[in-house]
Each structure stands twice: as structure tokens, then as C-alpha cells.
C-alpha positions as CSV (number, residue, x, y, z in Angstrom):
1,M,-14.5,57.0,-28.3
2,G,-15.8,53.8,-29.8
3,I,-12.3,52.3,-29.7
4,N,-12.0,53.0,-25.9
5,Q,-15.3,51.2,-25.2
6,F,-14.3,48.3,-27.4
7,V,-10.9,47.9,-25.5
8,Y,-12.8,48.2,-22.2
9,I,-15.3,45.5,-23.1
10,V,-12.5,43.2,-24.3
11,F,-10.6,43.8,-21.1
12,I,-13.6,43.0,-18.9
13,G,-14.4,40.0,-21.0
14,S,-10.9,38.6,-20.8
15,I,-10.9,39.0,-17.0
16,V,-14.2,37.2,-16.7
17,A,-13.0,34.4,-19.0
18,L,-9.8,34.0,-17.0
19,L,-11.7,33.7,-13.7
20,L,-14.2,31.2,-15.1
21,G,-11.3,29.1,-16.5
22,F,-9.5,29.1,-13.2
23,D,-12.5,28.0,-11.3
24,T,-13.2,25.0,-13.5
25,Q,-9.5,23.9,-13.2
26,V,-9.7,24.0,-9.4
27,I,-13.0,22.1,-9.4
28,N,-11.6,19.4,-11.7
29,E,-8.5,19.1,-9.5
30,T,-10.7,18.6,-6.4
31,K,-12.9,16.1,-8.2
32,K,-9.9,13.9,-8.9
33,N,-9.1,13.6,-5.2
34,Q,-12.7,13.0,-4.0
35,P,-13.4,9.5,-2.7
36,I,-15.9,7.4,-4.6
37,V,-16.8,5.3,-1.6
38,K,-15.7,5.4,2.1
39,F,-16.2,2.7,4.7
40,E,-15.6,2.7,8.4
41,Q,-14.7,-0.5,10.4
42,A,-14.6,-2.4,7.1
43,T,-14.0,-6.1,6.5
44,M,-13.5,-7.2,2.9
45,Y,-13.2,-10.7,1.5
46,T,-11.7,-12.0,-1.8
47,M,-12.8,-15.4,-2.8
48,D,-12.1,-17.9,-5.6
49,K,-14.2,-20.9,-6.5
50,E,-13.0,-22.9,-3.5
51,Q,-12.0,-20.7,-0.6
52,V,-11.4,-17.2,0.8
53,T,-8.0,-16.1,-0.6
54,R,-7.7,-12.7,1.2
55,I,-9.3,-10.9,4.1
56,V,-8.8,-7.1,4.6
57,E,-9.8,-5.3,7.8
58,A,-9.4,-1.6,8.3
59,K,-10.7,1.3,10.5
60,E,-11.3,3.2,7.3
61,A,-11.3,2.1,3.6
62,I,-11.5,4.8,1.0
63,R,-11.8,4.1,-2.7
64,Y,-10.6,6.7,-5.2
65,K,-10.7,6.5,-9.0
66,T,-7.1,5.2,-9.3
67,R,-6.3,3.9,-5.8
68,D,-7.6,2.5,-2.6
69,E,-6.5,3.7,0.9
70,L,-6.8,1.7,4.1
71,I,-6.2,3.3,7.5
72,D,-5.1,1.1,10.4
73,A,-5.4,-2.0,8.3
74,S,-4.4,-5.6,8.1
75,V,-4.4,-7.9,5.1
76,V,-4.4,-11.7,5.4
77,M,-3.5,-13.7,2.2
78,R,-3.1,-17.3,1.4
79,V,0.2,-18.1,-0.4
80,D,1.2,-21.4,-2.0
81,S,4.8,-22.2,-1.2
82,A,7.1,-23.6,-3.9
83,N,9.1,-25.6,-1.3
84,S,6.2,-27.2,0.6
85,S,2.8,-28.6,-0.2
86,E,1.1,-26.7,2.6
87,E,-0.5,-23.3,2.3
88,M,0.9,-20.4,4.3
89,L,-0.7,-17.2,5.5
90,D,0.9,-13.8,4.9
91,V,-0.3,-11.1,7.3
92,L,0.5,-7.5,6.5
93,S,-0.5,-4.6,8.7
94,A,0.2,-0.9,8.8
95,K,-1.2,2.5,9.8
96,K,-1.8,3.3,6.1
97,I,-1.9,1.0,3.1
98,T,-2.3,2.4,-0.4
99,K,-3.3,0.0,-3.2
100,K,-2.7,0.8,-6.9
101,V,-3.5,-2.0,-9.3
102,N,-1.5,-5.0,-7.8
103,N,0.9,-3.0,-5.6
104,L,0.4,-2.3,-1.9
105,A,2.4,0.6,-0.3
106,L,2.5,0.1,3.4
107,R,3.5,3.1,5.6
108,G,3.9,3.5,9.4
109,D,4.4,0.6,11.9
110,V,4.5,-2.0,9.1
111,Q,4.4,-5.6,10.2
112,Y,4.7,-8.6,7.9
113,S,4.5,-12.1,9.2
114,R,4.5,-15.5,7.5
115,A,2.9,-18.3,9.4
116,D,5.2,-19.1,12.4
117,V,8.4,-18.9,10.3
118,M,9.2,-15.2,10.0
119,E,8.2,-11.7,11.1
120,F,9.4,-8.3,9.8
121,E,8.9,-4.8,11.2
122,S,9.7,-1.6,9.3
123,E,8.3,1.8,8.6
124,V,7.9,1.2,4.9
125,L,7.2,-1.9,2.8
126,N,6.0,-2.4,-0.8
127,Y,4.2,-5.6,-1.6
128,N,3.1,-6.9,-5.0
129,V,-0.1,-9.0,-4.6
130,R,0.3,-10.9,-7.9
131,S,4.0,-11.9,-7.6
132,K,3.9,-12.1,-3.7
133,V,7.1,-10.1,-3.5
134,A,7.7,-7.7,-0.5
135,Q,10.6,-5.2,-0.6
136,N,11.8,-2.0,0.8
137,M,15.0,0.1,1.1
138,H,14.6,1.2,4.7
139,P,15.8,-0.3,8.0
140,F,14.0,-3.4,9.2
141,T,14.1,-5.9,12.0
142,A,13.1,-9.5,11.6
143,I,12.8,-12.8,13.4
144,Y,13.3,-15.9,11.3
145,N,12.8,-19.2,13.0
146,G,13.6,-17.6,16.3
147,D,16.8,-15.9,15.1
148,S,17.2,-12.1,14.7
149,L,17.9,-10.3,11.5
150,V,18.5,-6.5,11.2
151,G,19.3,-4.7,7.9
152,T,18.1,-2.6,5.0
153,H,17.0,-3.2,1.4
154,L,14.7,-6.1,2.2
155,Y,13.5,-8.5,-0.6
156,V,11.2,-11.4,0.2
157,D,9.7,-13.6,-2.5
158,A,6.9,-15.5,-0.7
159,T,6.3,-18.1,-3.3
160,K,9.9,-19.1,-3.8
161,N,10.9,-18.6,-0.1
162,I,13.8,-16.2,-1.0
163,I,14.9,-13.6,1.5
164,R,17.6,-11.0,0.6
165,A,18.9,-7.9,2.4
166,K,21.8,-5.5,2.5
167,Q,23.8,-4.3,5.5
168,T,22.5,-7.2,7.6
169,K,23.3,-8.5,11.0
170,F,22.1,-12.0,11.6
171,I,22.1,-13.2,15.2
172,V,21.7,-17.0,15.6
173,D,20.4,-18.3,19.0
174,L,22.5,-21.4,19.6
175,D,20.7,-22.1,23.0
176,K,17.3,-22.8,21.6
177,E,16.0,-26.3,21.5
């Protein structure tokens, strides 16, 4: 009789412990994905000692513990070019931008333009803020000095002015002035 009660109590205790352990796991999982801060119609500036180096505008800016998410956003950055003494502006825009450390993952209607020299459009683009390198493995279309470029596997080094792509079709407009 005493053994039956003991088994029954241990059985009920293990079920209660199982349920309590499961609830804390679910709570911890949801805490990881909760935003720390959320802004709407946000404009953010990054400055050094002399000037504004980056401007970020977004309909929504959400900061999590390990990443930032920007919805319908554009990023304007100053880039020093290795081949010229003048500064250029890189403008990146997308429906969703996710930033982890120095990497921007742009998704949906991605547009990347560099001064009046080149413009790229794609659905996906990865950009490293520190090295100023943009790359993707998806189809893209580009306009470079008025000429068209279509291809995949894009690689753009903004500081060294290097552009590489695979499966490309480059159309040169010979009639332009």
C-alpha cells in the first residue's frame, strides 16, 4: 500500500517537473526573439569627428540582442575611392535589411547605387560595412556608365573599384555622347 502511494507521488511529481521545465524553455525561446527597441519612421546618423559617415532611414527599425532589422530602409554611406581623391556615396535600399555585426543582408527589391557611376538591382545582396564589399549569387541587372550589365554572382569592392560577375551579358551603348 505504501509503495503504491510512493509510486503515485513520484509519477505526479515527475509530470509536474516536466511541465514546468517545458514552460521555461518556451519562455526562454521567446525572450531571445523579443525586440529590445523598436522605432517607426526612424532616421539614424553615424558620425566621426569631422562629418556624417552614414545615414539610415527606415519605416521600422527593430533592435534585437544579436541583430538589427530595418523594414523599407535605405542606407547612405560615404566611401573613399582608391582610384580618385573624391568621396563617393553608396546608397543601399531594400524592403528588409538585417544587420549582424558588420554585415548587411538586404532582401527584396534591393537597389545599390554608387554616385552617378553605377546602379544595381537584385532581390538579394550582402554588404560588408567595414570592407565595403557587396556580393550575391542571384541574378542582377546593372547600369554602369550608361551601359547595361546582366548576370549572376556579383562582387563589388567599393574601395578598390572592382566589379566581377558570372554569366554576364554586357551591352555597350555606342550611340551615347
